[in-house]
PANUSE-305816 format. One record per residue: residue in three letters; residue number from 0; x, y, z of N, C-alpha, C in turn. Coordinates in steps of 0.1 Angstrom, whole numbers, plus 5000, padded with zeros to 4 digits. Layout:
residues N
ATOM|baba|drenmar|n_X|n_Y|n_Z|ca_X|ca_Y|ca_Z|c_X|c_Y|c_Z
ATOM|ala|NUM|X|Y|Z|X|Y|Z|X|Y|Z .
...
This chain:
residues 108
ATOM|baba|drenmar|n_X|n_Y|n_Z|ca_X|ca_Y|ca_Z|c_X|c_Y|c_Z
ATOM|met|0|8280|0068|6696|8266|0064|6695|8258|0075|6689 .
ATOM|gln|1|8254|0073|6678|8245|0082|6671|8231|0078|6672 .
ATOM|leu|2|8223|0088|6675|8209|0085|6676|8202|0088|6663 .
ATOM|arg|3|8197|0078|6657|8190|0081|6644|8175|0078|6646 .
ATOM|leu|4|8168|0088|6641|8153|0086|6641|8149|0080|6628 .
ATOM|lys|5|8139|0072|6630|8133|0066|6618|8125|0076|6611 .
ATOM|gln|6|8122|0075|6598|8115|0084|6590|8101|0087|6597 .
ATOM|pro|7|8093|0077|6601|8080|0080|6607|8081|0088|6620 .
ATOM|asp|8|8092|0085|6628|8094|0093|6640|8098|0107|6637 .
ATOM|leu|9|8105|0109|6627|8109|0123|6623|8097|0131|6619 .
ATOM|ile|10|8088|0125|6611|8076|0132|6607|8067|0135|6619 .
ATOM|thr|11|8066|0126|6628|8058|0128|6640|8063|0139|6648 .
ATOM|thr|12|8076|0140|6650|8083|0150|6657|8080|0164|6651 .
ATOM|val|13|8082|0165|6638|8080|0177|6631|8066|0182|6632 .
ATOM|val|14|8056|0173|6630|8042|0176|6632|8039|0181|6646 .
ATOM|arg|15|8045|0174|6656|8043|0178|6670|8048|0192|6672 .
ATOM|tyr|16|8060|0196|6667|8066|0209|6668|8057|0219|6661 .
ATOM|trp|17|8052|0216|6649|8043|0225|6642|8030|0228|6650 .
ATOM|arg|18|8025|0217|6656|8012|0219|6664|8015|0228|6676 .
ATOM|ile|19|8026|0225|6683|8030|0234|6694|8032|0248|6690 .
ATOM|thr|20|8039|0250|6679|8041|0264|6674|8028|0271|6670 .
ATOM|ile|21|8020|0264|6663|8007|0270|6659|7998|0272|6671 .
ATOM|gly|22|7998|0263|6681|7991|0265|6693|7996|0278|6701 .
ATOM|leu|23|8009|0279|6702|8014|0291|6709|8011|0303|6701 .
ATOM|gly|24|8012|0302|6688|8009|0314|6680|7994|0318|6682 .
ATOM|leu|25|7985|0309|6682|7971|0312|6685|7969|0318|6698 .
ATOM|val|26|7976|0313|6708|7975|0319|6722|7980|0334|6722 .
ATOM|val|27|7992|0336|6715|7997|0350|6714|7988|0359|6706 .
ATOM|ile|28|7982|0354|6695|7972|0362|6688|7960|0365|6696 .
ATOM|gly|29|7955|0355|6704|7944|0358|6713|7947|0368|6723 .
ATOM|ala|30|7959|0367|6729|7963|0377|6739|7964|0391|6733 .
ATOM|val|31|7970|0392|6721|7971|0405|6715|7958|0411|6711 .
ATOM|ala|32|7948|0402|6707|7935|0407|6704|7928|0412|6716 .
ATOM|leu|33|7929|0405|6727|7923|0410|6740|7929|0423|6744 .
ATOM|leu|34|7942|0424|6743|7949|0437|6747|7945|0448|6738 .
ATOM|leu|35|7944|0446|6725|7940|0456|6715|7926|0460|6718 .
ATOM|thr|36|7917|0451|6721|7903|0454|6724|7902|0463|6737 .
ATOM|ala|37|7910|0459|6747|7910|0468|6759|7916|0481|6756 .
ATOM|leu|38|7926|0482|6748|7932|0495|6744|7922|0504|6736 .
ATOM|ala|39|7915|0498|6727|7905|0505|6719|7894|0510|6728 .
ATOM|arg|40|7889|0502|6738|7879|0506|6747|7883|0518|6756 .
ATOM|thr|41|7896|0517|6761|7901|0528|6769|7903|0540|6760 .
ATOM|ala|42|7907|0539|6748|7908|0551|6739|7894|0557|6737 .
ATOM|glu|43|7884|0549|6735|7871|0555|6734|7866|0562|6746 .
ATOM|gln|44|7869|0557|6758|7865|0563|6770|7873|0577|6772 .
ATOM|ile|45|7886|0576|6768|7894|0589|6769|7888|0599|6759 .
ATOM|glu|46|7885|0595|6747|7879|0604|6737|7866|0610|6742 .
ATOM|ala|47|7858|0602|6748|7845|0607|6754|7847|0617|6765 .
ATOM|gly|48|7857|0614|6773|7860|0624|6784|7866|0637|6778 .
ATOM|val|49|7874|0636|6768|7880|0648|6762|7869|0656|6755 .
ATOM|ala|50|7860|0649|6749|7849|0656|6742|7840|0664|6752 .
ATOM|glu|51|7838|0658|6764|7830|0665|6774|7838|0677|6780 .
ATOM|ile|52|7850|0675|6782|7859|0686|6786|7858|0697|6776 .
ATOM|trp|53|7859|0694|6763|7859|0704|6753|7846|0711|6753 .
ATOM|arg|54|7834|0704|6754|7821|0710|6754|7820|0720|6766 .
ATOM|val|55|7824|0716|6778|7823|0724|6789|7832|0736|6788 .
ATOM|gly|56|7844|0734|6782|7853|0745|6780|7847|0756|6771 .
ATOM|lys|57|7840|0751|6760|7834|0761|6751|7823|0768|6758 .
ATOM|leu|58|7815|0761|6766|7804|0768|6774|7810|0779|6783 .
ATOM|leu|59|7821|0775|6789|7828|0784|6799|7833|0797|6791 .
ATOM|ala|60|7839|0794|6780|7844|0805|6772|7833|0814|6767 .
ATOM|asn|61|7822|0808|6763|7810|0816|6759|7805|0825|6770 .
ATOM|asn|62|7805|0819|6782|7800|0827|6794|7810|0838|6797 .
ATOM|thr|63|7823|0836|6795|7833|0846|6798|7831|0858|6788 .
ATOM|val|64|7828|0855|6776|7825|0866|6766|7813|0874|6771 .
ATOM|his|65|7803|0867|6776|7791|0874|6781|7793|0883|6793 .
ATOM|val|66|7802|0879|6801|7806|0886|6813|7811|0900|6809 .
ATOM|ala|67|7820|0900|6799|7825|0913|6794|7814|0922|6789 .
ATOM|leu|68|7805|0916|6782|7794|0923|6776|7785|0929|6788 .
ATOM|leu|69|7783|0921|6798|7775|0926|6810|7782|0938|6817 .
ATOM|ile|70|7795|0937|6818|7803|0948|6824|7800|0961|6816 .
ATOM|arg|71|7801|0960|6803|7799|0972|6794|7784|0976|6795 .
ATOM|thr|72|7775|0967|6796|7761|0970|6798|7759|0978|6811 .
ATOM|asn|73|7765|0973|6822|7764|0980|6835|7770|0995|6834 .
ATOM|gln|74|7781|0996|6826|7786|1010|6825|7777|1019|6817 .
ATOM|ile|75|7771|1014|6807|7761|1022|6799|7749|1025|6808 .
ATOM|ile|76|7744|1015|6815|7732|1018|6824|7736|1028|6834 .
ATOM|gly|77|7748|1027|6840|7752|1037|6849|7753|1051|6844 .
ATOM|ala|78|7756|1053|6831|7756|1066|6825|7741|1071|6822 .
ATOM|ile|79|7733|1061|6819|7719|1065|6815|7711|1068|6828 .
ATOM|leu|80|7713|1062|6839|7705|1064|6851|7703|1078|6855 .
ATOM|pro|81|7714|1086|6856|7712|1100|6860|7703|1108|6850 .
ATOM|lys|82|7704|1105|6837|7695|1111|6827|7681|1106|6829 .
ATOM|ala|83|7679|1094|6832|7666|1088|6834|7659|1095|6846 .
ATOM|asp|84|7667|1097|6856|7662|1104|6868|7658|1118|6865 .
ATOM|gly|85|7666|1125|6856|7662|1138|6852|7649|1138|6844 .
ATOM|ile|86|7648|1128|6835|7635|1127|6827|7623|1124|6836 .
ATOM|ala|87|7625|1116|6846|7614|1113|6855|7610|1125|6863 .
ATOM|ala|88|7620|1133|6867|7617|1145|6875|7610|1155|6866 .
ATOM|ala|89|7614|1157|6853|7607|1166|6844|7593|1161|6841 .
ATOM|thr|90|7591|1148|6840|7578|1142|6837|7569|1145|6849 .
ATOM|ala|91|7574|1144|6861|7566|1147|6873|7562|1162|6874 .
ATOM|arg|92|7571|1170|6870|7568|1185|6869|7557|1188|6859 .
ATOM|ile|93|7558|1181|6848|7548|1183|6837|7534|1178|6842 .
ATOM|gln|94|7534|1167|6849|7522|1161|6854|7516|1170|6865 .
ATOM|arg|95|7524|1176|6873|7519|1186|6883|7514|1198|6877 .
ATOM|ala|96|7521|1203|6866|7517|1215|6859|7503|1212|6852 .
ATOM|ile|97|7501|1201|6846|7489|1197|6840|7478|1196|6850 .
ATOM|ala|98|7481|1189|6861|7471|1188|6871|7467|1202|6877 .
ATOM|gly|99|7477|1210|6879|7474|1224|6884|7466|1232|6874 .
ATOM|asp|100|7469|1230|6861|7461|1238|6851|7447|1233|6850 .
ATOM|glu|101|7444|1220|6852|7430|1215|6852|7422|1221|6863 .
ATOM|thr|102|7428|1222|6875|7421|1227|6886|7419|1242|6886 .
ATOM|glu|103|7428|1249|6878|7427|1263|6878|7421|1268|6864 .
ATOM|gly|104|7415|1258|6857|7409|1262|6844|7396|1271|6846 .
ATOM|pro|105|7390|1275|6835|7378|1284|6836|7367|1277|6843 .
ATOM|gln|106|7359|1284|6851|7348|1278|6858|7335|1283|6851 .
ATOM|leu|107|7326|1274|6850|7313|1277|6843|7303|1281|6852 .
């Protein structure tokens, strides 16, 4: 027993298979589009997070450089302080000497 399809039945079957195949293809394309959209959105979020980490890292590195400069500034100020104390003492002696000269100046 051989089953033979008539010509119109064969065309109908082929068209039906094509429609099913195209429908499944559109479903797959839609699913892939949704997944790619979700992937692109996630990549943008990751990129934004990485950019923020990079910005904060640069600020931190900049602050680290300034800490070293502050250490050097404190060392220099530590060396200047005894000399400034000496200058202040000398200035006080000069002011006392001037004040003493004014009170001991010639009297009229």
